[in-house]
N, C-alpha and C positions, 0 to 999 in steps of 0.2 A: 707366654710365661705360665708356669704351672700354678695351679690353685693350691691353697692350703690342704684341702681335702685330698687332692691327688698326691701331694707330698706325704701325707699321713698314710695313704694307701701304698705308696712306694716303700715306706719304712716297715709297715706291718700289714701286708696285704690280707692275710687270713683273718687277723684280728679286726681290721677295719671293716671287713665284710661281715663278720660275726656281730659286731656292734654298730652296724650301719644306721640303725634307728637313733642312736645316741651320739655318734661321732661328731655331728655338727654342734651339738650342745657342748661337747668337750672343747671343740675349736673355739666357740664363742667365749667360754669360760677362760681359756688360756690366753685369748687375745686381750681380755680384760686384765688378767694377771700381769701381763707384760706392759701394761699401760697404753694399749692401743685400742681400747674400747670405743666403739662408735665410729671408727675409721673404716671406710670402704676398703675391701681387700685390694681393689685395683690401685689404691693409693699407697699400699705397703711395698717396701723393697723386698727383694728376694731373700735377703738375710732376715728381715723381720718375719716373713712368712715361714722361713725355715725354723726359726726359733719357736714359733707357735706350733708348727707341725711336730717338732721334737718333743715339746712339752705335752702335746696331745697324745702322741704315740706312747710316751712314758706313762701317761694316765690310763691308757688302755691295757697296760701290762698287768696290773693287779686284777681287774675283772677277768682277763684272759687266763691268767694263772689259776684263778679260782675255778673257772670253767674246766680247764684242762685237768686240774686235780680231781674234780668230780668225774670227768670222763675216764681218768686213769683208775679211779676207784671202781667204777663200773666195769672197766675192762678186766681188772684183776679179779673181780667177783665172777665174771663169766669164764675165766680161765683162758682168755684170749691173750694174744701178745700185747705187751705194754710199751714196747720200745718207741713207738710213734709218739705217745704222750710224754714219755720221759724226754725225748728229743725236743719236743715243743717247749717243755718247761725249761730245759737247759738253754734253748735258743732265747727264750724270753729273759732269762737271767742275764745272759750275755748282752742282749739288746738293751736292757736297762742300763748296764754299765756304759755301753757305747753312747746311748742317748744322753746320759748325765754328762759325759765328756763333751759331746756336741753342744749341749745346752750351755755349758760354761764358756765354751769358745764363742758361741753366737751371742751370748749376753755381753761379752766384752766388746764384740764388734758392733752390736746394735746399740749399746748404751749411748754412744755419741750421736746416733741418728734419731733417737726418740725426742720429740719436741713436747715440752710441757705446755698444755693448753690452759693452764690455770690463770688466775688473776695476777697481774704484775704487782709486785710489792712496792709500796711507796713509803718513804721515810716521813714520819709525822713528828713534828717538833712541838 
């Protein structure tokens, strides 16, 4: 079974490598956002992992776009070709749309599988 990190790397390989030092922090944050904080990855279903990976990949897009825009500006200043950077930015824009759709689908599928670990409510008279 694939790990969340591997799933993120499959979605955005270049960006996951660029932000390798912080990608695990993004994963941890998104695991908490979907209500699965403190649960071992081995206990998560593939759909739950996929949802976390989608959200993590989506969170990597903004810093990646920022980096690529800086690289594009530098490339333009040097007079070199800029097509590579424009392609990367266009790819990230499309990937963001695709991830948003995937997140919506996964949230619907996962919503029935997340267990609330809170305190049971009791009726007090």
